KETOR-977584 format. One record per residue (C-alpha): residue in three letters; x, y, z. Coordinates in pm, 1 decimal, padded with zeros to 6 digits. Layout:
<sites>
SITE   aa         x         y         z
SITE  ALA         X         Y         Z
...
</sites>
This chain:
<sites>
SITE   aa         x         y         z
SITE  MET   06478.8   04731.9   09875.7
SITE  LYS   06257.3   05067.2   09876.4
SITE  SER   06476.8   05296.2   09951.0
SITE  ASP   06611.0   05525.1   09602.6
SITE  ALA   06957.5   05487.5   09718.6
SITE  ALA   07192.8   05354.2   09989.9
SITE  ASP   07359.5   05572.5   10227.9
SITE  SER   07691.9   05719.2   10142.9
SITE  ILE   08022.6   05634.4   10334.7
SITE  VAL   08273.3   05851.4   10371.2
SITE  ASP   08593.3   05646.0   10493.5
SITE  PRO   08897.2   05817.0   10621.4
SITE  VAL   09174.0   05963.8   10380.1
SITE  PRO   09500.3   05758.7   10328.5
SITE  GLN   09831.1   05957.3   10341.1
SITE  ALA   10128.3   05787.9   10181.9
SITE  ALA   10436.1   05770.7   10402.3
SITE  GLY   10636.0   06102.2   10459.8
SITE  SER   10342.8   06328.6   10294.5
SITE  SER   10089.7   06537.8   10331.7
SITE  ALA   09688.7   06577.3   10267.8
SITE  ALA   09871.5   06913.8   10102.4
SITE  GLU   10099.1   06716.7   09863.1
SITE  ASN   09908.9   06470.8   09687.5
SITE  CYS   09485.1   06343.5   09739.4
SITE  ARG   09380.6   05996.1   09693.7
SITE  ALA   09029.8   05985.7   09632.1
SITE  ARG   08822.2   05677.5   09542.4
SITE  LEU   08470.3   05643.8   09461.5
SITE  SER   08296.4   05301.9   09474.5
SITE  LEU   07886.8   05304.4   09291.4
SITE  GLY   07694.2   04993.0   09242.5
SITE  PHE   07360.2   04985.3   09061.0
SITE  ALA   07074.0   04721.7   09157.0
SITE  ASP   06775.0   04651.1   08921.2
SITE  ASP   06422.8   04663.2   09138.0
SITE  ALA   06160.5   04566.7   08981.4
SITE  GLY   06193.0   04799.9   08699.6
SITE  THR   06367.9   05026.8   08874.8
SITE  THR   06709.3   05054.2   08854.8
SITE  ARG   06901.9   05187.3   09229.3
SITE  MET   07172.9   05333.8   09333.1
SITE  MET   07280.2   05066.4   09633.2
SITE  GLU   07614.9   05129.8   09687.3
SITE  ARG   07800.0   05509.0   09681.4
SITE  SER   08139.5   05447.8   09926.5
SITE  HIS   08407.7   05716.9   09943.5
SITE  PHE   08673.5   05858.1   10051.2
SITE  GLY   08872.0   06171.8   09937.9
SITE  PRO   08779.2   06447.6   09730.1
SITE  LEU   08494.7   06240.2   09499.5
SITE  ARG   08185.7   06170.9   09496.5
SITE  VAL   07837.6   06138.2   09395.0
SITE  GLN   07522.2   06326.2   09590.8
SITE  LYS   07224.7   06198.6   09462.8
SITE  PRO   07080.1   05969.2   09188.1
SITE  LEU   06887.6   06125.9   08932.4
SITE  TYR   06588.3   06001.9   08719.8
SITE  PRO   06588.1   06301.1   08458.5
SITE  GLU   06423.6   06045.6   08224.4
SITE  ASN   06245.9   05742.9   08362.4
SITE  SER   06287.2   05530.5   08694.2
SITE  ALA   06471.8   05262.6   08467.7
SITE  ILE   06797.4   05480.5   08429.6
SITE  CYS   06963.7   05581.9   08704.5
SITE  HIS   07199.8   05917.3   08633.1
SITE  ALA   07487.0   06015.4   08872.6
SITE  ILE   07721.2   06273.4   08843.3
SITE  VAL   08058.5   06212.9   09012.1
SITE  VAL   08168.8   06572.9   09109.0
SITE  HIS   08587.1   06623.3   09216.5
SITE  PRO   08481.8   06931.4   09420.4
SITE  PRO   08855.0   07057.4   09418.0
SITE  GLY   08823.1   07123.1   09001.1
SITE  GLY   09159.8   07015.3   08894.3
SITE  VAL   09443.1   06685.9   08985.5
SITE  VAL   09769.6   06766.5   09023.2
SITE  GLY   10110.9   06625.7   09043.3
SITE  GLY   10067.6   06307.5   09254.3
SITE  ASP   09730.8   06254.4   09280.1
SITE  GLU   09547.1   05984.0   09226.7
SITE  LEU   09195.1   05872.5   09164.4
SITE  THR   08998.6   05521.9   09156.2
SITE  ILE   08667.4   05473.0   09047.1
SITE  THR   08431.1   05145.1   09091.3
SITE  VAL   08127.0   05099.3   08898.1
SITE  HIS   07966.5   04798.5   08881.9
SITE  VAL   07601.3   04751.1   08708.8
SITE  GLY   07395.7   04460.1   08823.2
SITE  GLU   07203.7   04253.3   08621.0
SITE  ASN   06938.7   04458.6   08434.0
SITE  ALA   06990.3   04780.2   08602.5
SITE  HIS   07076.5   05088.4   08312.7
SITE  ALA   07319.7   05343.5   08503.7
SITE  PHE   07444.2   05651.4   08303.7
SITE  ILE   07730.6   05820.9   08449.0
SITE  THR   07875.2   06167.3   08376.9
SITE  THR   08071.4   06480.0   08540.2
SITE  PRO   07932.0   06833.0   08608.0
SITE  GLY   08231.0   07030.0   08360.2
SITE  ALA   08536.8   06921.4   08229.2
SITE  ALA   08829.0   06733.0   08425.8
SITE  LYS   09207.8   06928.4   08476.0
SITE  TRP   09518.1   06786.8   08512.1
SITE  TYR   09769.7   07049.1   08650.7
SITE  LYS   10157.0   07049.0   08616.6
SITE  ALA   10298.0   06725.0   08750.1
SITE  ASN   10515.3   06927.6   09011.8
SITE  GLY   10760.0   06621.3   08958.3
SITE  ARG   10484.3   06349.7   09049.6
SITE  ILE   10246.6   06125.8   08822.3
SITE  SER   09884.1   06206.9   08903.8
SITE  ARG   09676.4   05915.0   08824.3
SITE  GLN   09271.7   05823.7   08781.7
SITE  ASP   09150.3   05407.0   08735.5
SITE  ALA   08876.1   05359.5   08620.3
SITE  ARG   08716.8   05026.2   08689.9
SITE  LEU   08384.1   04902.6   08509.9
SITE  GLU   08143.6   04621.9   08571.2
SITE  VAL   07811.9   04554.1   08406.3
SITE  ALA   07649.9   04217.8   08463.0
SITE  ALA   07401.0   04033.0   08229.1
SITE  GLY   07094.6   04260.2   08077.3
SITE  ALA   07275.2   04524.1   08234.3
SITE  SER   07356.8   04898.3   08036.7
SITE  LEU   07595.6   05134.9   08125.4
SITE  GLU   07668.7   05485.2   07967.2
SITE  TRP   07987.4   05611.3   08045.6
SITE  LEU   08017.7   05980.4   07909.1
SITE  PRO   08206.0   06216.0   08129.9
SITE  GLN   08298.1   06538.7   07994.5
SITE  GLU   08594.7   06664.8   07845.9
SITE  THR   08953.3   06611.7   08005.5
SITE  ILE   09225.1   06904.0   07976.2
SITE  PHE   09564.1   06797.4   08026.3
SITE  PHE   09799.3   07120.0   08063.1
SITE  ASN   10113.1   07138.2   07988.9
SITE  ALA   10380.5   06958.9   08207.8
SITE  ALA   10102.5   06736.9   08288.8
SITE  ASP   10236.5   06396.5   08390.7
SITE  VAL   09946.1   06176.1   08405.2
SITE  LYS   09786.2   05800.3   08332.3
SITE  LEU   09450.2   05696.9   08308.8
SITE  ASP   09358.9   05332.7   08300.3
SITE  ASN   09036.3   05225.8   08190.7
SITE  THR   08901.4   04884.4   08291.5
SITE  VAL   08534.6   04749.8   08138.4
SITE  SER   08393.6   04375.5   08225.2
SITE  LEU   08087.7   04311.4   08038.7
SITE  ALA   07885.1   03995.9   08039.4
SITE  VAL   07814.8   03848.4   07716.0
SITE  ASP   07486.4   04045.5   07716.3
SITE  ALA   07545.2   04336.9   07828.7
SITE  THR   07584.7   04716.1   07704.1
SITE  TYR   07810.6   04960.3   07736.3
SITE  ILE   07839.9   05342.7   07549.7
SITE  GLY   08181.4   05505.1   07647.1
SITE  CYS   08315.7   05806.6   07552.6
SITE  GLU   08607.1   06062.2   07604.8
SITE  ILE   08739.9   06338.6   07487.3
SITE  LEU   09104.2   06475.8   07532.5
SITE  CYS   09216.9   06806.2   07553.0
SITE  PHE   09617.9   06865.5   07513.4
SITE  GLY   09623.2   07247.8   07650.6
SITE  ARG   09399.9   07488.3   07584.5
SITE  THR   09382.3   07684.7   07268.0
SITE  ALA   09157.0   07886.5   07326.7
SITE  SER   09339.8   08066.0   07618.6
SITE  ALA   09637.7   08010.9   07367.6
SITE  GLU   09799.6   07774.1   07577.0
SITE  VAL   09960.4   07483.1   07456.7
SITE  PHE   10076.1   07072.5   07545.2
SITE  ASN   10462.9   07115.1   07409.4
SITE  THR   10595.3   06982.6   07736.5
SITE  GLY   10481.9   06638.2   07984.4
SITE  ARG   10354.9   06278.2   07915.0
SITE  ILE   10014.5   06150.0   07854.9
SITE  THR   10023.2   05753.4   07981.5
SITE  GLN   09646.3   05566.3   07837.7
SITE  ARG   09551.3   05235.1   07863.4
SITE  THR   09164.3   05095.7   07763.0
SITE  SER   09027.4   04767.0   07774.4
SITE  ILE   08708.0   04642.3   07662.9
SITE  ARG   08629.9   04261.5   07781.9
SITE  ARG   08321.7   04103.8   07738.6
SITE  ASP   08211.7   03733.5   07874.0
SITE  GLY   08547.0   03697.8   07927.9
SITE  LYS   08700.3   03794.2   07639.3
SITE  LEU   08901.6   04048.4   07471.8
SITE  LEU   08736.1   04335.4   07259.5
SITE  TRP   08936.6   04647.3   07270.8
SITE  PHE   09271.4   04690.9   07381.0
SITE  GLU   09448.3   05045.4   07312.4
SITE  GLN   09751.9   05175.4   07499.9
SITE  GLY   09998.5   05443.5   07423.1
SITE  VAL   10252.0   05704.8   07545.7
SITE  LEU   10212.5   06066.2   07403.0
SITE  LEU   10533.8   06324.6   07523.1
SITE  GLY   10441.8   06678.4   07449.4
SITE  ASP   10794.8   06762.0   07340.8
SITE  ASN   10836.1   06451.1   07152.3
SITE  PRO   10782.0   06449.2   06751.5
SITE  SER   10466.6   06156.6   06737.3
SITE  MET   10236.6   06521.0   06847.7
SITE  GLN   10277.4   06608.3   06470.6
SITE  SER   10265.9   06285.9   06310.7
SITE  PRO   10019.0   06134.3   06138.6
SITE  LEU   10029.7   05811.3   06290.4
SITE  ALA   09960.0   05991.2   06646.7
SITE  MET   09808.0   06364.5   06736.2
SITE  ALA   09923.5   06480.1   06334.1
SITE  GLY   09953.2   06840.9   06493.7
SITE  LYS   09597.6   06848.2   06627.2
SITE  THR   09511.7   06945.9   07033.2
SITE  VAL   09182.6   06688.0   07057.8
SITE  CYS   09120.7   06376.5   07014.3
SITE  ALA   08776.6   06232.4   07119.9
SITE  THR   08690.7   05796.2   07071.5
SITE  LEU   08351.2   05681.3   07158.6
SITE  ILE   08267.4   05305.5   07183.1
SITE  ALA   07987.5   05142.4   07213.1
SITE  VAL   07934.7   04751.6   07272.4
SITE  GLY   07607.3   04552.4   07221.3
SITE  LYS   07436.0   04442.4   06925.9
SITE  SER   07547.1   04470.4   06547.7
SITE  MET   07507.4   04807.3   06419.1
SITE  SER   07344.9   04793.2   06075.8
SITE  GLY   07533.6   04923.2   05760.5
SITE  SER   07293.3   05172.1   05681.9
SITE  LEU   07303.5   05297.5   06136.5
SITE  VAL   07699.9   05286.3   06018.5
SITE  HIS   07674.5   05549.1   05731.3
SITE  ALA   07420.6   05786.4   05841.6
SITE  VAL   07606.2   05866.9   06182.6
SITE  ARG   07945.5   05960.3   05871.1
SITE  GLU   07684.0   06167.9   05675.1
SITE  ASP   07554.5   06296.3   05995.2
SITE  ALA   07863.4   06407.5   06125.8
SITE  ALA   07953.9   06554.1   05790.8
SITE  ILE   07723.3   06877.9   05819.2
SITE  VAL   07894.4   06946.1   06197.8
SITE  ASP   08107.8   07283.2   06111.3
SITE  GLY   08497.6   07231.4   06167.6
SITE  SER   08800.8   07151.4   06088.8
SITE  GLY   08921.2   06824.2   06170.2
SITE  SER   08848.0   06424.7   06097.2
SITE  PHE   08584.3   06201.1   06152.4
SITE  GLY   08529.3   05825.1   06140.8
SITE  ALA   08310.4   05560.7   06232.0
SITE  THR   08367.7   05176.1   06226.5
SITE  GLN   08170.4   04888.1   06270.4
SITE  LEU   08328.3   04592.6   06479.1
SITE  LYS   08114.8   04277.6   06482.5
SITE  SER   07945.1   04363.0   06816.5
SITE  LEU   08175.2   04662.6   06880.0
SITE  PHE   08128.6   05055.9   06731.0
SITE  VAL   08405.4   05321.7   06738.0
SITE  ALA   08362.2   05691.9   06631.3
SITE  ARG   08663.6   05865.8   06640.2
SITE  TYR   08758.6   06247.4   06576.3
SITE  LEU   09096.4   06430.0   06535.6
SITE  GLY   09094.4   06815.6   06537.0
SITE  ASP   09144.6   07145.5   06723.9
SITE  SER   08775.7   07184.0   06896.1
SITE  SER   08672.8   07069.1   07184.6
SITE  GLU   08321.5   07193.8   07131.9
SITE  THR   08307.9   07071.1   06762.6
SITE  ALA   08429.6   06732.3   06907.9
SITE  LYS   08129.2   06745.3   07173.4
SITE  GLN   07894.4   06808.3   06918.0
SITE  LEU   08021.0   06526.1   06708.8
SITE  MET   08027.5   06244.0   06965.7
SITE  THR   07666.6   06364.7   07098.3
SITE  ARG   07551.5   06320.0   06738.7
SITE  VAL   07673.1   05977.5   06759.6
SITE  TRP   07560.3   05889.2   07092.3
SITE  ARG   07182.9   06024.2   06971.2
SITE  GLN   07190.7   05792.8   06685.5
SITE  LEU   07346.6   05446.5   06894.0
SITE  ARG   07148.3   05505.0   07193.3
SITE  PRO   06790.6   05449.7   07038.9
SITE  LYS   06911.2   05116.9   06885.8
SITE  LEU   07094.2   05015.8   07143.8
SITE  LEU   06919.7   05081.5   07408.6
SITE  GLY   06549.4   05126.4   07324.1
SITE  HIS   06593.4   05501.7   07483.6
SITE  ASP   06511.0   05871.5   07288.0
SITE  ALA   06902.3   06024.7   07332.0
SITE  ILE   06779.2   06295.3   07639.4
SITE  VAL   07092.7   06545.3   07686.2
SITE  PRO   07148.5   06580.2   08061.3
SITE  ARG   07100.3   06964.9   08145.6
SITE  ILE   07443.6   06933.7   08333.1
SITE  TRP   07580.0   06915.4   07978.3
SITE  ASN   07486.0   07294.7   07874.0
SITE  THR   07568.5   07448.8   08188.4
</sites>
């Protein structure tokens, strides 16, 4: 294996019966990473539809391959379906992010979907760190994330969900967001979470759900167990971030979880980035270098 990346494969976009590409969009991206004598190479990059990665990047070193997933339309409308599949081979290390916020627009009577299937092999690492997701009013969205890890694989994943754009005085008071996340390690279920949020339902105000807040964020790390001192340090570091909201961090055996609930996507990003900065050296043995795309 000598090339830095496999050639991109482009397939035609299938269309549902009775519909046109203008009515809805189905896009799929499949990425595969492999270790080549200490260098992580992108060996698969196939897609159809407007969902792709332009090229592998190495802003840190050759052991860590960065990929930026691009959705050229800039937003997802009712009826669109996105599927992302990632396989990280043995001893490889992939870092995947996006160039900006994902925007999910009004449903127009159709459900929008995103399925992410992430598989990490023995001794491999995956950092799945897309930028924030914004749900516009009247969106009807289903998100499904499935993570499968080998027994000694390492995973850090984060999501930031924004219900409406409060900076533009836009609210989310109608619509539906359905979400499911599962993480398995060596076939054993470590984490399972699912829920439905309705914009016009009292649950948006309930302390058991959004508590009247508009932004929530979750970072989950799976690998070797964190020390109690590190968990305490994460909590102390988060306390210095200015901004109203609630933050918590918990260690559950080999799984670490940090959460934020508030009204600021910027605060959420600051908090989750600070958590990632502390966890990454301990879990992956690499300093946390913020990608330039996060600052543009």
